[in-house]
VEXKETI-49872 format. One record per atom (N, C-alpha, C, O): residue in one letter; atom name; x, y, z. Coordinates in steps of 0.02 Angstrom, whole numbers, plus 50000, padded with zeros to 5 digits. Atoms other than C-alpha are relative to their C-alpha. Layout:
residu,atome,X,Y,Z
A,CA,X,Y,Z $
...
! end
This chain:
residu,atome,X,Y,Z
M,N,50046,49986,49946 $
M,CA,50818,48321,46981 $
M,C,50025,50064,50035 $
M,O,50082,50067,50055 $
S,N,49981,49937,49968 $
S,CA,50819,48497,47055 $
S,C,50010,49988,50074 $
S,O,49986,49939,50102 $
R,N,49987,50005,49928 $
R,CA,50878,48527,47233 $
R,C,49934,49998,50039 $
R,O,49927,49960,50087 $
E,N,50065,49998,49966 $
E,CA,50699,48569,47286 $
E,C,49964,49933,49994 $
E,O,49937,49907,50043 $
S,N,50035,50064,50008 $
S,CA,50626,48409,47212 $
S,C,50039,49944,50036 $
S,O,50008,49897,50060 $
L,N,49962,50049,49962 $
L,CA,50770,48309,47289 $
L,C,49983,50004,50073 $
L,O,49976,49952,50106 $
L,N,50018,49993,49929 $
L,CA,50727,48380,47460 $
L,C,49930,49973,50013 $
L,O,49918,49942,50065 $
V,N,50067,50027,49992 $
V,CA,50543,48339,47435 $
V,C,50002,49924,49997 $
V,O,49971,49890,50038 $
T,N,49993,50073,50005 $
T,CA,50589,48164,47379 $
T,C,50031,49972,50063 $
T,O,50009,49920,50088 $
A,N,49967,50022,49938 $
A,CA,50704,48147,47530 $
A,C,49951,49998,50058 $
A,O,49951,49951,50097 $
A,N,50049,49998,49946 $
A,CA,50564,48197,47647 $
A,C,49950,49942,49993 $
A,O,49932,49910,50042 $
V,N,50047,50055,50012 $
V,CA,50444,48072,47567 $
V,C,50033,49934,50017 $
V,O,50003,49893,50051 $
L,N,49966,50063,49987 $
L,CA,50572,47933,47573 $
L,C,50014,49990,50074 $
L,O,50006,49935,50100 $
A,N,49987,50006,49928 $
A,CA,50619,47969,47754 $
A,C,49937,49982,50037 $
A,O,49939,49945,50086 $
A,N,50062,50012,49965 $
A,CA,50437,47964,47804 $
A,C,49970,49931,49984 $
A,O,49940,49900,50027 $
F,N,50035,50060,50021 $
F,CA,50381,47811,47706 $
F,C,50043,49939,49985 $
F,O,50017,49886,49970 $
M,N,49958,50055,50024 $
M,CA,50531,47703,47672 $
M,C,50052,49981,50051 $
M,O,50085,50025,50080 $
S,N,49948,50023,49953 $
S,CA,50643,47598,47781 $
S,C,50067,49997,49966 $
S,O,50118,49992,50000 $
G,N,49936,50000,50034 $
G,CA,50777,47597,47647 $
G,C,49995,49980,49928 $
G,O,49948,49946,49907 $
C,N,49995,50019,50069 $
C,CA,50827,47579,47468 $
C,C,50070,50015,49975 $
C,O,50105,50056,50004 $
A,N,49934,49987,50027 $
A,CA,50983,47574,47361 $
A,C,50008,49966,49933 $
A,O,49976,49916,49918 $
R,N,49980,50030,50064 $
R,CA,51055,47538,47190 $
R,C,50068,50028,49982 $
R,O,50071,50077,49944 $
P,N,49934,49971,50012 $
P,CA,51244,47566,47186 $
P,C,50028,49983,49931 $
P,O,50013,49930,49903 $
A,N,49964,50013,50061 $
A,CA,51348,47581,47030 $
A,C,50075,49996,50014 $
A,O,50114,49976,49971 $
S,N,49930,50003,49982 $
S,CA,51512,47593,47123 $
S,C,50008,49960,50064 $
S,O,49959,49939,50094 $
D,N,49985,50037,49939 $
D,CA,51597,47507,47268 $
D,C,50005,50047,50060 $
D,O,50028,50025,50113 $
E,N,49994,49953,49945 $
E,CA,51589,47665,47376 $
E,C,49950,49982,50054 $
E,O,49889,49985,50044 $
T,N,50042,50019,49944 $
T,CA,51523,47609,47544 $
T,C,50029,50029,50064 $
T,O,50087,50050,50065 $
T,N,49978,49975,49936 $
T,CA,51535,47665,47724 $
T,C,49975,49954,50055 $
T,O,49917,49933,50054 $
T,N,50019,50038,49941 $
T,CA,51534,47565,47885 $
T,C,50011,50044,50060 $
T,O,50063,50076,50067 $
V,N,49996,49959,49940 $
V,CA,51500,47652,48050 $
V,C,49984,49956,50059 $
V,O,49933,49921,50058 $
S,N,50013,50038,49939 $
S,CA,51513,47571,48222 $
S,C,49996,50048,50058 $
S,O,50029,50100,50059 $
E,N,50004,49960,49940 $
E,CA,51463,47641,48390 $
E,C,50049,49972,50051 $
E,O,50055,49912,50059 $
A,N,49953,50020,49948 $
A,CA,51594,47639,48528 $
A,C,49963,49991,50066 $
A,O,49907,50017,50075 $
G,N,50028,50005,49933 $
G,CA,51560,47588,48707 $
G,C,49970,49933,50017 $
G,O,49962,49919,50076 $
A,N,50030,50065,49985 $
A,CA,51482,47415,48691 $
A,C,50051,49946,49985 $
A,O,50102,49959,49953 $
S,N,49955,50055,50015 $
S,CA,51565,47246,48684 $
S,C,50001,49989,49925 $
S,O,49953,50005,49891 $
T,N,49992,50010,50072 $
T,CA,51628,47198,48511 $
T,C,49942,49960,49970 $
T,O,49918,49978,49917 $
A,N,50053,50042,50026 $
A,CA,51496,47062,48488 $
A,C,49933,50035,49996 $
A,O,49891,50017,49955 $
E,N,50065,49966,49997 $
E,CA,51353,47181,48529 $
E,C,50004,50071,49973 $
E,O,49954,50107,49978 $
T,N,49994,49933,50028 $
T,CA,51418,47341,48448 $
T,C,49965,50003,49933 $
T,O,49983,49966,49887 $
P,N,50033,49994,50066 $
P,CA,51301,47394,48308 $
P,C,50050,50022,49947 $
P,O,50087,50070,49957 $
E,N,49959,49982,50058 $
E,CA,51391,47400,48141 $
E,C,49953,50022,49945 $
E,O,49918,49981,49915 $
Y,N,50045,49972,50050 $
Y,CA,51298,47515,48022 $
Y,C,50035,50000,49933 $
Y,O,50095,50014,49928 $
F,N,49972,50004,50067 $
F,CA,51324,47496,47836 $
F,C,49959,50044,49953 $
F,O,49898,50035,49945 $
L,N,50032,49956,50049 $
L,CA,51285,47631,47709 $
L,C,50021,49977,49930 $
L,O,50078,49987,49910 $
L,N,49986,50025,50067 $
L,CA,51275,47553,47537 $
L,C,50012,50057,49951 $
L,O,50057,50054,49909 $
R,N,49993,49941,50043 $
R,CA,51255,47722,47452 $
R,C,49998,50061,50046 $
R,O,49945,50092,50054 $
P,N,49998,49951,49946 $
P,CA,51311,47849,47582 $
P,C,49966,50067,49987 $
P,O,49928,50091,50029 $
E,N,50030,49934,50013 $
E,CA,51258,48012,47499 $
E,C,49924,49997,49996 $
E,O,49889,50039,50025 $
V,N,50073,50007,50006 $
V,CA,51083,47953,47454 $
V,C,49970,49984,50068 $
V,O,49919,50013,50087 $
E,N,50027,50020,49935 $
E,CA,51056,47870,47622 $
E,C,50001,50056,50050 $
E,O,49954,50065,50089 $
K,N,49997,49942,49955 $
K,CA,51114,48023,47718 $
K,C,49946,50051,49981 $
K,O,49913,50078,50025 $
A,N,50051,49951,50022 $
A,CA,51000,48135,47613 $
A,C,49930,49976,50018 $
A,O,49887,50017,50036 $
Y,N,50067,50027,49987 $
Y,CA,50851,48019,47639 $
Y,C,49988,49981,50073 $
Y,O,49931,49969,50093 $
G,N,50008,50013,49929 $
G,CA,50884,47985,47823 $
G,C,49991,49928,50019 $
G,O,49947,49912,50060 $
Y,N,50003,50070,49979 $
Y,CA,50912,47797,47836 $
Y,C,50068,49968,49992 $
Y,O,50113,49995,49959 $
T,N,49941,50042,50006 $
T,CA,51047,47665,47853 $
T,C,49977,49936,49966 $
T,O,49926,49908,49984 $
H,N,50023,50059,50037 $
H,CA,51039,47520,47733 $
H,C,50002,49936,50041 $
H,O,49960,49892,50031 $
A,N,49997,50061,49960 $
A,CA,51092,47389,47860 $
A,C,50033,50013,50066 $
A,O,50072,50060,50074 $
V,N,49965,49999,49935 $
V,CA,51144,47360,48039 $
V,C,50010,49928,50022 $
V,O,49965,49886,50016 $
K,N,49983,50067,49975 $
K,CA,51230,47208,48112 $
K,C,50015,50006,50074 $
K,O,50054,50049,50095 $
I,N,49986,50004,49929 $
I,CA,51227,47167,48296 $
I,C,50011,49926,50015 $
I,O,49967,49885,50004 $
G,N,49983,50070,49990 $
G,CA,51314,47007,48345 $
G,C,50000,49963,49934 $
G,O,50035,49983,49887 $
D,N,50005,50040,50061 $
D,CA,51269,46878,48214 $
D,C,49938,50015,49959 $
D,O,49923,49981,49910 $
D,N,50063,49982,50033 $
D,CA,51107,46963,48160 $
D,C,50008,50063,49958 $
D,O,50039,50112,49979 $
I,N,50000,49942,50045 $
I,CA,51086,47083,48013 $
I,C,49928,50017,49983 $
I,O,49888,49973,49968 $
K,N,50065,49975,50023 $
K,CA,50933,47189,47976 $
K,C,50015,50045,49940 $
K,O,50054,50093,49946 $
I,N,49987,49963,50061 $
I,CA,50931,47255,47798 $
I,C,49936,50036,49980 $
I,O,49884,50006,49971 $
S,N,50057,49959,50021 $
S,CA,50816,47398,47750 $
S,C,49975,49978,49932 $
S,O,50012,49948,49893 $
G,N,50029,50018,50064 $
G,CA,50700,47374,47605 $
G,C,50039,50029,49942 $
G,O,50056,50088,49941 $
A,N,49964,49978,50061 $
A,CA,50789,47382,47437 $
A,C,49949,50009,49944 $
A,O,49903,49969,49935 $
V,N,50040,49986,50059 $
V,CA,50708,47458,47284 $
V,C,50046,50010,49941 $
V,O,50107,50005,49947 $
S,N,49962,49991,50062 $
S,CA,50764,47490,47106 $
S,C,50012,50074,49988 $
S,O,49970,50110,49962 $
M,N,49984,49929,50009 $
M,CA,50853,47657,47104 $
M,C,50072,50009,49980 $
M,O,50115,49966,49995 $
D,N,49931,49986,50022 $
D,CA,51009,47736,47029 $
D,C,50037,50037,50055 $
D,O,50010,50050,50109 $
D,N,49957,49966,49950 $
D,CA,51151,47825,47120 $
D,C,49974,50068,50021 $
D,O,49994,50093,50074 $
Q,N,50027,49935,49983 $
Q,CA,51056,47989,47119 $
Q,C,49932,49995,50035 $
Q,O,49902,50046,50052 $
G,N,50063,50010,49966 $
G,CA,50902,47914,47200 $
G,C,49940,49998,49954 $
G,O,49883,50001,49977 $
N,N,50054,50002,50049 $
N,CA,50799,47905,47040 $
N,C,49979,49928,49987 $
N,O,50022,49884,49982 $
P,N,50023,50067,50016 $
P,CA,50690,47752,47006 $
P,C,50027,49977,49932 $
P,O,50032,50016,49885 $
I,N,49979,50029,50063 $
I,CA,50756,47635,46871 $
I,C,49957,49939,49986 $
I,O,49926,49911,50031 $
A,N,50042,50055,50024 $
A,CA,50669,47499,46770 $
A,C,49926,50016,50014 $
A,O,49887,49973,50033 $
V,N,50068,49977,49987 $
V,CA,50509,47600,46785 $
V,C,49951,49959,49957 $
V,O,49960,49952,49897 $
G,N,50051,50040,50035 $
G,CA,50358,47493,46740 $
G,C,50017,49927,49991 $
G,O,49977,49889,49965 $
D,N,49976,50069,50010 $
D,CA,50459,47330,46742 $
D,C,50012,49968,50068 $
D,O,50068,49971,50094 $
L,N,49995,50029,49933 $
L,CA,50425,47238,46905 $
L,C,50055,49947,50004 $
L,O,50091,49945,50053 $
E,N,49949,50052,49998 $
E,CA,50536,47091,46861 $
E,C,50070,50029,50005 $
E,O,50111,50006,50045 $
Q,N,49933,49970,49998 $
Q,CA,50688,47200,46828 $
Q,C,50010,50038,50066 $
Q,O,50065,50038,50094 $
Q,N,49995,49967,49935 $
Q,CA,50651,47304,46984 $
Q,C,50017,49949,50054 $
Q,O,50058,49962,50098 $
M,N,49986,50053,49951 $
M,CA,50650,47142,47085 $
M,C,50073,49978,49995 $
M,O,50106,49971,50046 $
K,N,49930,50021,50009 $
K,CA,50817,47088,47010 $
K,C,50048,50053,50025 $
K,O,50099,50037,50055 $
N,N,49957,49946,49975 $
N,CA,50892,47259,47048 $
N,C,50001,50001,50076 $
N,O,50054,50011,50106 $
A,N,50003,50002,49927 $
A,CA,50832,47247,47229 $
A,C,50042,49942,50027 $
A,O,50080,49952,50074 $
Y,N,49960,50056,49977 $
Y,CA,50907,47073,47250 $
Y,C,50075,50011,49990 $
Y,O,50115,49989,50031 $
S,N,49929,49984,50011 $
S,CA,51071,47135,47176 $
S,C,50027,50043,50056 $
S,O,50083,50031,50081 $
D,N,49978,49958,49944 $
D,CA,51082,47270,47309 $
D,C,50002,49961,50065 $
D,O,50049,49969,50104 $
L,N,50001,50040,49939 $
L,CA,51034,47149,47447 $
L,C,50060,49953,50002 $
L,O,50089,49942,50056 $
D,N,49941,50044,50004 $
D,CA,51172,47031,47388 $
D,C,50063,50039,50019 $
D,O,50106,50012,50054 $
K,N,49941,49959,49983 $
K,CA,51299,47173,47402 $
K,C,50004,50012,50076 $
K,O,50059,50011,50104 $
V,N,50001,49989,49927 $
V,CA,51246,47208,47582 $
V,C,50020,49936,50036 $
V,O,50062,49937,50081 $
L,N,49983,50064,49969 $
L,CA,51253,47024,47630 $
L,C,50075,49985,49992 $
L,O,50107,49965,50040 $
K,N,49928,50013,50012 $
K,CA,51426,47006,47550 $
K,C,50044,50045,50042 $
K,O,50097,50023,50065 $
H,N,49960,49954,49958 $
H,CA,51489,47159,47646 $
H,C,50013,49968,50068 $
H,O,50068,49975,50095 $
Y,N,49994,50031,49935 $
Y,CA,51459,47061,47806 $
Y,C,50026,49928,49996 $
Y,O,50034,49895,50047 $
G,N,49978,50068,50009 $
G,CA,51520,46896,47733 $
G,C,49944,49949,50003 $
G,O,49956,49890,50017 $
Y,N,50059,50042,49999 $
Y,CA,51344,46824,47724 $
Y,C,49978,49986,49928 $
Y,O,50001,50018,49880 $
T,N,50030,50015,50064 $
T,CA,51246,46746,47580 $
T,C,49924,49995,50010 $
T,O,49899,50002,50066 $
F,N,50072,50010,49994 $
F,CA,51062,46720,47542 $
F,C,49983,49937,50040 $
F,O,49927,49930,50064 $
D,N,50011,50058,49958 $
D,CA,51082,46552,47631 $
D,C,49992,50018,50074 $
D,O,49965,49979,50113 $
D,N,50004,49977,49931 $
D,CA,51095,46652,47793 $
D,C,49937,50041,50015 $
D,O,49925,50060,50072 $
V,N,50060,49960,49992 $
V,CA,50931,46745,47765 $
V,C,49946,49959,50036 $
V,O,49930,49903,50016 $
M,N,50053,50033,49962 $
M,CA,50797,46700,47893 $
M,C,49932,50029,49984 $
M,O,49882,49993,49986 $
V,N,50064,49966,50012 $
V,CA,50662,46828,47848 $
V,C,50007,50042,49937 $
V,O,50056,50078,49928 $
E,N,50004,49958,50060 $
E,CA,50616,46905,47681 $
E,C,49929,50027,49997 $
E,O,49881,49989,49993 $
N,N,50066,49969,50007 $
N,CA,50472,47029,47672 $
N,C,49999,50037,49934 $
N,O,50043,50079,49919 $
V,N,50007,49970,50066 $
V,CA,50413,47082,47500 $
V,C,49937,50044,50000 $
V,O,49883,50022,50020 $
F,N,50055,49953,50007 $
F,CA,50304,47235,47472 $
F,C,49995,50017,49925 $
F,O,50045,50037,49895 $
T,N,50009,49987,50071 $
T,CA,50232,47256,47297 $
T,C,49934,50036,49987 $
T,O,49885,50027,50023 $
T,N,50062,49965,50020 $
T,CA,50105,47366,47212 $
T,C,49960,49958,49950 $
T,O,49905,49977,49930 $
D,N,50034,50043,50049 $
D,CA,50058,47223,47094 $
D,C,50014,49927,50016 $
D,O,50060,49896,49988 $
M,N,49989,50069,49978 $
M,CA,50044,47052,47178 $
M,C,49992,49951,49942 $
M,O,50030,49902,49938 $
A,N,50009,50046,50056 $
A,CA,49979,46967,47021 $
A,C,50063,49997,49957 $
A,O,50084,49942,49938 $
K,N,49939,49999,50040 $
K,CA,50132,47021,46922 $
K,C,50058,49969,50039 $
K,O,50099,49932,50011 $
F,N,49947,50030,49959 $
F,CA,50248,46976,47067 $
F,C,49995,49924,49999 $
F,O,50046,49890,49992 $
L,N,50009,50072,50001 $
L,CA,50174,46801,47072 $
L,C,50023,49970,49933 $
L,O,50046,49913,49932 $
E,N,49977,50023,50066 $
E,CA,50212,46785,46885 $
E,C,50076,49994,49996 $
E,O,50102,49951,49961 $
V,N,49926,49998,50005 $
V,CA,50398,46824,46913 $
V,C,50035,49975,50062 $
V,O,50096,49974,50065 $
A,N,49971,50020,49935 $
A,CA,50424,46758,47090 $
A,C,50045,49938,49994 $
A,O,50087,49927,50038 $
A,N,49958,50059,50008 $
A,CA,50504,46598,47024 $
A,C,50075,50019,49996 $
A,O,50118,49978,50010 $
Y,N,49930,49976,50001 $
Y,CA,50663,46703,47001 $
Y,C,50033,49990,50068 $
Y,O,50094,49980,50072 $
R,N,49974,50008,49932 $
R,CA,50683,46686,47190 $
R,C,50035,49933,50008 $
R,O,50078,49926,50052 $
S,N,49966,50065,49997 $
S,CA,50734,46504,47161 $
S,C,50073,50004,49982 $
S,O,50113,49963,50003 $
S,N,49929,49990,50016 $
S,CA,50896,46568,47088 $
S,C,50036,50038,50056 $
S,O,50098,50038,50058 $
I,N,49971,49964,49943 $
I,CA,50924,46673,47245 $
I,C,50006,49953,50059 $
I,O,50059,49948,50090 $
Y,N,50002,50046,49943 $
Y,CA,50875,46546,47377 $
Y,C,50007,49929,49973 $
Y,O,49957,49896,49957 $
T,N,49987,50064,50031 $
T,CA,50957,46386,47315 $
T,C,49995,49941,50048 $
T,O,49989,49883,50026 $
K,N,50005,50054,49951 $
K,CA,50950,46286,47478 $
K,C,49931,49996,50032 $
K,O,49901,49942,50034 $
Q,N,50064,49999,49967 $
Q,CA,50792,46340,47567 $
Q,C,49974,50072,50000 $
Q,O,50013,50119,50006 $
F,N,50029,49933,49997 $
F,CA,50672,46486,47564 $
F,C,49995,50023,50072 $
F,O,49984,49982,50117 $
P,N,50007,49974,49932 $
P,CA,50667,46600,47716 $
P,C,49926,50008,50018 $
P,O,49882,49999,49976 $
T,N,50067,49980,49979 $
T,CA,50513,46643,47818 $
T,C,49987,50069,49972 $
T,O,50033,50102,49946 $
G,N,50013,49932,50022 $
G,CA,50427,46803,47772 $
G,C,49928,50011,49981 $
G,O,49885,49968,49990 $
T,N,50067,49979,50018 $
T,CA,50276,46894,47710 $
T,C,50002,50036,49933 $
T,O,50049,50074,49919 $
W,N,50009,49963,50062 $
W,CA,50218,46955,47540 $
W,C,49938,50042,50008 $
W,O,49885,50016,50025 $
L,N,50056,49954,49992 $
L,CA,50106,47107,47546 $
L,C,49991,50043,49937 $
L,O,50039,50071,49911 $
E,N,50015,49951,50052 $
E,CA,50020,47204,47409 $
E,C,49982,50064,50035 $
E,O,49940,50065,50080 $
V,N,50010,49935,49969 $
V,CA,50023,47388,47453 $
V,C,49974,50049,49948 $
V,O,49983,50040,49888 $
K,N,50027,49948,50044 $
K,CA,49938,47540,47381 $
K,C,50056,50039,49966 $
K,O,50050,50058,49908 $
G,N,49944,49964,50029 $
G,CA,50104,47626,47353 $
G,C,50062,49992,50043 $
G,O,50059,49973,50101 $
L,N,49936,49999,49965 $
L,CA,50287,47634,47401 $
L,C,50025,50072,50002 $
L,O,49987,50117,49985 $
A,N,49975,49932,49988 $
A,CA,50398,47786,47435 $
A,C,49992,50046,49940 $
A,O,49976,50104,49947 $
L,N,50009,49963,50061 $
L,CA,50393,47843,47254 $
L,C,49952,49961,49955 $
L,O,49954,49899,49957 $
P,N,50049,50036,50040 $
P,CA,50254,47801,47131 $
P,C,50029,49952,49949 $
P,O,49996,49905,49927 $
E,N,49968,50043,50050 $
E,CA,50377,47721,47009 $
E,C,50023,49933,50029 $
E,O,50032,49885,49993 $
F,N,49979,50063,49968 $
F,CA,50430,47589,47136 $
F,C,49943,49951,50001 $
F,O,49888,49967,50023 $
M,N,50051,50052,50002 $
M,CA,50335,47427,47112 $
M,C,50014,49945,50050 $
M,O,49970,49904,50065 $
I,N,49982,50053,49954 $
I,CA,50429,47317,47236 $
I,C,50054,50025,50048 $
I,O,50097,50065,50029 $
E,N,49949,49986,49950 $
E,CA,50530,47333,47396 $
E,C,50009,49936,50040 $
E,O,49960,49903,50059 $
I,N,49984,50062,49966 $
I,CA,50618,47188,47482 $
I,C,50046,50014,50059 $
I,O,50098,50045,50050 $
E,N,49958,49992,49941 $
E,CA,50686,47187,47659 $
E,C,50019,49930,50026 $
E,O,49981,49882,50018 $
L,N,49975,50064,49977 $
L,CA,50788,47049,47741 $
L,C,50025,50004,50072 $
L,O,50043,50057,50098 $
E,N,49964,50011,49937 $
E,CA,50848,46984,47908 $
E,C,50040,49937,49991 $
E,O,50016,49887,49965 $
A,N,49955,50058,50007 $
A,CA,50996,46867,47914 $
A,C,50034,49984,50066 $
A,O,50041,50027,50109 $
H,N,49966,50023,49940 $
H,CA,51083,46765,48047 $
H,C,50047,49944,49980 $
H,O,50031,49903,49938 $
R,N,49953,50055,50011 $
R,CA,51235,46655,48048 $
R,C,50032,49983,50067 $
R,O,50059,50027,50100 $
S,N,49969,50022,49938 $
S,CA,51295,46554,48196 $
S,C,50076,49999,49991 $
S,O,50101,49987,49936 $
R,N,49926,49999,50003 $
R,CA,51479,46567,48237 $
R,C,50028,49932,49993 $
R,O,50089,49924,49989 $
! end
């Protein structure tokens, strides 16, 4: 991907996407803001720091016992879509990234309260949605499934965002 097309892609993603990631390494960054009490200090987590900085988002933020995780899509370390045309594999890639974020904070899918799914093909998503039973083994979270005209890049077929909470 040329520098110019990367910048165009970054602008599109910053404008239309709350987040995405697909790491191949364990390189992560955690950033906290000073000045607030420890329990209320936002802890920002960059799953793929270079891509997230280029696209202008943070993959997750934790305040107290609550985590908000930006929508995950199926992309490689350079920000290119992967599993193009394969919604089921894109979904699995997104859940893999979401699992990495949850684990960073010591959470699991059992702590997820809200799951919002955005897909460009609801009929296909409904065919493969049973995979979620392997993710949510105790209880499904609340949430919304929406079919959308498009996501940040035309190759993306699904984006999944989460909110999690765990009592102390």
